Each structure stands twice: as C-alpha cells, then as structure tokens.
Backbone as CSV, one residue per row, in Angstrom:
resi,resn,N_x,N_y,N_z,CA_x,CA_y,CA_z,C_x,C_y,C_z
1,MET,17.548,3.450,27.283,18.278,4.485,27.029,17.615,5.701,26.527
2,LEU,16.643,5.641,25.623,15.747,6.805,25.329,15.271,7.360,26.656
3,ARG,14.899,6.500,27.364,14.202,7.265,28.759,15.302,8.059,29.476
4,ASP,16.263,7.562,29.711,17.456,8.169,30.497,17.812,9.310,29.804
5,MET,18.092,9.451,28.485,18.386,10.632,27.801,17.129,11.615,27.632
6,SER,16.101,11.066,27.532,14.926,12.120,27.617,14.747,12.579,28.994
7,LYS,15.228,11.778,30.101,15.099,12.460,31.517,16.105,13.580,31.717
8,ALA,17.426,13.106,31.242,18.711,13.898,31.198,18.427,15.404,30.431
9,PHE,17.729,15.269,29.543,17.215,16.577,28.572,16.354,17.184,29.371
10,GLY,15.493,16.743,30.089,14.424,17.307,30.747,14.878,18.253,31.875
11,ASP,15.790,17.308,32.699,16.548,18.183,33.700,17.143,19.255,33.283
12,LYS,17.963,19.053,32.131,18.969,20.154,31.808,18.184,21.431,30.971
13,TRP,17.422,20.847,30.231,16.698,22.243,29.609,15.302,22.701,29.935
14,ILE,14.553,21.692,30.823,13.197,22.082,31.111,13.268,22.611,32.661
15,LEU,14.101,21.789,33.561,14.105,22.227,34.959,15.213,23.107,35.187
16,GLY,16.292,23.393,34.234,17.370,23.958,34.653,18.406,23.463,35.603
17,HIS,18.365,22.425,35.584,19.623,21.476,36.349,20.847,21.384,35.305
18,ARG,21.622,22.645,35.188,22.783,22.410,34.344,23.897,23.209,35.185
19,MET,25.091,22.540,34.587,26.333,23.255,35.399,26.684,24.711,34.587
20,ASP,27.190,25.558,35.609,27.374,26.929,35.039,28.486,26.855,34.205
21,SER,29.185,26.019,34.031,30.330,25.824,33.169,30.017,25.491,31.629
22,GLU,28.565,24.812,31.594,28.250,24.289,30.353,27.591,25.589,29.476
23,GLU,27.961,25.362,28.199,27.539,26.597,27.372,25.963,26.149,26.621
24,LEU,25.212,27.010,26.487,23.874,26.534,25.995,23.813,26.687,24.606
25,LEU,24.633,27.275,23.867,24.719,27.509,22.435,25.774,26.116,22.004
26,GLY,25.587,25.750,20.919,26.430,24.813,20.424,26.352,23.431,20.818
27,THR,25.459,23.000,21.784,25.339,21.644,22.351,24.428,20.923,21.353
28,GLY,24.726,19.609,21.523,23.874,18.782,20.420,22.972,17.835,21.229
29,ASP,22.534,18.347,22.257,21.512,17.615,23.145,20.109,17.302,22.422
30,ILE,19.609,18.609,21.776,18.532,18.593,21.111,18.533,17.676,20.098
31,GLN,19.751,17.694,19.131,19.610,16.910,17.884,19.971,15.371,18.206
32,SER,20.741,15.262,19.218,20.859,13.850,19.679,19.608,13.157,20.028
33,LEU,18.754,13.936,20.730,17.571,13.347,21.405,16.819,13.155,20.166
34,ALA,16.537,14.121,19.077,15.781,13.826,18.020,16.235,12.892,17.169
35,ASP,17.484,12.518,16.900,18.012,11.351,16.134,17.779,10.174,16.818
36,LEU,17.803,10.075,18.193,17.648,8.846,18.832,15.864,8.466,18.881
37,GLY,15.036,9.711,19.015,13.681,9.407,18.957,13.144,8.924,17.526
38,ASN,13.775,9.399,16.513,13.468,8.985,15.069,13.652,7.660,14.888
39,SER,15.126,6.964,15.338,15.501,5.863,15.099,14.530,4.827,15.766
40,PHE,14.178,5.117,16.844,13.119,4.474,17.841,11.776,4.213,17.000
41,ALA,11.380,5.415,16.542,10.213,5.423,15.748,10.129,4.376,14.538
42,ILE,11.302,4.384,13.840,11.540,3.639,12.669,11.524,2.066,12.917
43,VAL,12.119,1.925,14.103,12.216,0.515,14.674,10.799,-0.056,15.043
44,GLN,10.066,0.740,15.689,8.782,0.505,16.255,7.729,0.526,15.206
45,GLU,7.972,0.910,13.965,7.170,0.719,12.851,7.544,-0.541,11.944
46,MET,8.418,-1.119,12.346,9.018,-2.343,11.540,8.073,-3.535,11.745
47,ARG,7.794,-4.221,10.621,6.994,-5.555,10.794,7.783,-6.825,10.439
48,VAL,7.112,-7.839,10.845,7.763,-9.107,10.629,7.990,-9.376,9.059
49,VAL,7.117,-9.187,8.317,6.988,-9.477,6.901,6.923,-7.974,6.291
50,PRO,7.727,-7.778,5.004,7.627,-6.331,4.434,6.428,-6.018,3.568
51,PHE,5.492,-6.899,3.803,4.343,-6.720,2.857,3.117,-6.978,3.597
52,SER,1.815,-6.589,3.270,0.591,-6.676,4.058,-0.395,-7.497,3.184
53,LEU,-1.539,-7.874,3.822,-2.579,-8.405,3.038,-3.169,-7.565,2.035
54,ARG,-3.102,-6.283,2.143,-3.326,-5.407,0.974,-2.540,-5.529,-0.230
55,ASP,-1.180,-5.605,0.064,-0.246,-5.728,-0.877,-0.292,-6.913,-1.894
56,ILE,-0.873,-8.195,-1.040,-1.025,-9.362,-1.687,-2.404,-9.247,-2.637
57,THR,-3.185,-8.588,-2.080,-4.624,-8.539,-2.934,-4.296,-7.717,-4.160
58,ARG,-3.566,-6.531,-4.090,-3.279,-5.748,-5.074,-2.556,-6.724,-6.178
59,LEU,-1.720,-7.403,-5.793,-0.670,-8.299,-6.556,-1.707,-9.208,-7.421
60,ALA,-2.558,-10.057,-6.565,-3.411,-10.809,-7.170,-4.357,-10.188,-8.409
61,ALA,-4.785,-9.187,-7.808,-5.855,-8.417,-8.856,-4.953,-8.118,-10.180
62,ALA,-3.762,-7.498,-9.943,-2.937,-7.125,-11.357,-2.706,-8.401,-11.992
63,THR,-2.437,-9.674,-11.339,-2.106,-10.624,-12.001,-3.232,-11.308,-12.870
64,ALA,-4.484,-10.954,-12.177,-5.753,-11.635,-12.769,-6.185,-10.818,-13.767
65,ALA,-5.944,-9.617,-13.810,-6.718,-8.708,-14.760,-6.589,-8.905,-15.977
66,PRO,-5.553,-9.231,-16.550,-5.025,-9.666,-18.059,-6.128,-10.908,-18.474
67,MET,-6.203,-11.719,-17.525,-6.968,-12.977,-17.834,-8.372,-12.829,-18.030
68,VAL,-8.923,-11.815,-17.586,-10.517,-11.399,-17.565,-10.829,-11.598,-19.293
69,PRO,-10.400,-11.069,-20.072,-11.032,-11.059,-21.464,-10.926,-12.450,-21.834
70,LEU,-9.838,-13.156,-21.762,-9.798,-14.698,-22.119,-10.869,-15.598,-21.588
71,LEU,-10.977,-15.334,-20.250,-12.047,-15.993,-19.532,-13.473,-15.760,-20.152
72,LEU,-13.682,-14.439,-20.349,-14.960,-14.225,-21.285,-15.141,-14.929,-22.412
73,LEU,-14.120,-15.056,-23.134,-14.437,-15.834,-24.188,-14.613,-17.272,-24.218
74,VAL,-14.105,-17.923,-23.186,-14.278,-19.310,-22.967,-15.619,-19.641,-22.139
75,TRP,-16.189,-18.591,-20.884,-17.283,-18.865,-20.200,-17.867,-17.764,-20.279
76,SER,-19.252,-17.608,-19.769,-20.169,-16.515,-19.689,-19.836,-15.862,-18.585
77,PRO,-19.987,-14.386,-18.588,-19.529,-13.636,-17.354,-20.182,-14.280,-15.890
78,GLU,-21.607,-14.670,-16.067,-21.907,-15.257,-14.811,-21.144,-16.498,-14.401
79,GLU,-20.814,-17.345,-15.322,-20.105,-18.606,-15.013,-18.565,-18.034,-14.358
80,VAL,-18.243,-17.134,-14.789,-16.827,-16.566,-14.358,-17.010,-16.147,-12.968
81,ILE,-18.094,-15.326,-12.595,-18.390,-14.764,-11.357,-18.530,-15.921,-10.127
82,MET,-19.367,-17.137,-10.886,-19.672,-18.112,-9.774,-18.309,-18.962,-9.636
83,ARG,-17.570,-19.137,-10.414,-16.138,-19.836,-10.204,-15.122,-19.038,-9.476
84,VAL,-15.185,-17.665,-9.560,-14.326,-16.894,-8.851,-14.915,-16.896,-7.170
85,LEU,-16.327,-16.931,-7.090,-16.802,-16.825,-5.772,-16.492,-18.080,-5.146
86,LYS,-16.459,-19.324,-5.719,-16.013,-20.539,-5.205,-14.653,-20.617,-4.714
87,VAL,-13.906,-20.024,-5.512,-12.436,-20.133,-5.059,-12.284,-19.342,-3.899
88,VAL,-12.736,-17.921,-3.977,-12.663,-17.015,-2.769,-13.456,-17.643,-1.593
89,VAL,-14.640,-18.056,-1.567,-15.379,-18.441,-0.463,-15.022,-19.906,-0.127
C-alpha cells in the first residue's frame, strides 16, 4: 500500500502526470503520504518485548544498590566482589 501510494505521489507530483481538472492547492496528498510513512516507521520500530537487556540491567542495579551497605557489614568488600562474580559468571 505504501509503495503504491508513493508511486502515485511520484507520478503526480514529480513526473507531472496529473489531470488538468485537479487543483494543485488544497490536496491532501503530501500529508496523507507523510502520515502513512510515519505509521509505517512506528510499526517497524516495534519490538516483541517492550524492554531491552539494558533496561533489565538498570533495574537489577537499582534493586541491588541499597543492599551494598548491608552486605559490607556482613562480608568484606573482597568477599562481596567474589560472590558477585560467581553469580554473574
């Protein structure tokens, strides 16, 4: 549909294949083509899930940050780092 509309737009406005009875002012061709193109771009950018790995990482960091002072009271900083590395790797 977008391809057909783009071709018709090009035929009319670029190549000049329009009827003499058509007025050039007041037509909605350009706006209609722009609206359809924007709708296509929005659909093309959609993802299967509404979040990315980066979002999950930020959430995990924000959740874990308040626990760091408590963990440092129980374990030494080196031991905390080693435990985190064991979980991650």
